C-alpha beads as a LAMMPS data file, in Angstrom:
LAMMPS data file: protein, C-alpha beads

35 atoms
34 bonds

1 atom types
1 bond types

-500.0 500.0 xlo xhi
-500.0 500.0 ylo yhi
-500.0 500.0 zlo zhi

Masses

1 110.0

Atoms # bond

1 1 1 114.749 -34.954 327.662
2 1 1 117.969 -36.766 327.057
3 1 1 121.383 -35.351 326.230
4 1 1 120.708 -36.217 322.580
5 1 1 117.563 -34.073 322.648
6 1 1 119.528 -31.151 324.041
7 1 1 122.306 -31.463 321.447
8 1 1 120.479 -29.333 318.894
9 1 1 118.782 -26.920 321.269
10 1 1 118.295 -24.007 321.317
11 1 1 116.982 -23.412 317.824
12 1 1 118.932 -20.942 315.732
13 1 1 117.025 -17.753 314.987
14 1 1 117.602 -16.956 311.313
15 1 1 115.886 -13.562 311.379
16 1 1 113.016 -11.599 312.894
17 1 1 110.046 -10.858 310.651
18 1 1 108.179 -7.579 310.380
19 1 1 105.738 -8.586 313.101
20 1 1 108.606 -9.105 315.538
21 1 1 108.335 -12.891 315.482
22 1 1 111.517 -14.927 315.459
23 1 1 112.029 -17.129 312.414
24 1 1 113.933 -20.325 313.182
25 1 1 116.179 -22.458 311.011
26 1 1 113.782 -24.909 309.290
27 1 1 116.128 -27.895 309.644
28 1 1 116.553 -27.344 313.384
29 1 1 112.798 -27.003 313.773
30 1 1 112.204 -30.231 311.846
31 1 1 114.684 -32.133 314.039
32 1 1 112.952 -30.851 317.156
33 1 1 109.550 -31.976 315.852
34 1 1 110.919 -35.403 314.824
35 1 1 112.499 -36.005 318.247

Bonds

1 1 1 2
2 1 2 3
3 1 3 4
4 1 4 5
5 1 5 6
6 1 6 7
7 1 7 8
8 1 8 9
9 1 9 10
10 1 10 11
11 1 11 12
12 1 12 13
13 1 13 14
14 1 14 15
15 1 15 16
16 1 16 17
17 1 17 18
18 1 18 19
19 1 19 20
20 1 20 21
21 1 21 22
22 1 22 23
23 1 23 24
24 1 24 25
25 1 25 26
26 1 26 27
27 1 27 28
28 1 28 29
29 1 29 30
30 1 30 31
31 1 31 32
32 1 32 33
33 1 33 34
34 1 34 35
């Protein structure tokens, strides 16, 4: 990973659903996938 890759990590947790799973900010997740 480069410094650019680390610029938007870690993902922001927007909330935790009923099952206890963390729900991440969709835009941050998309940038991570596109990287």
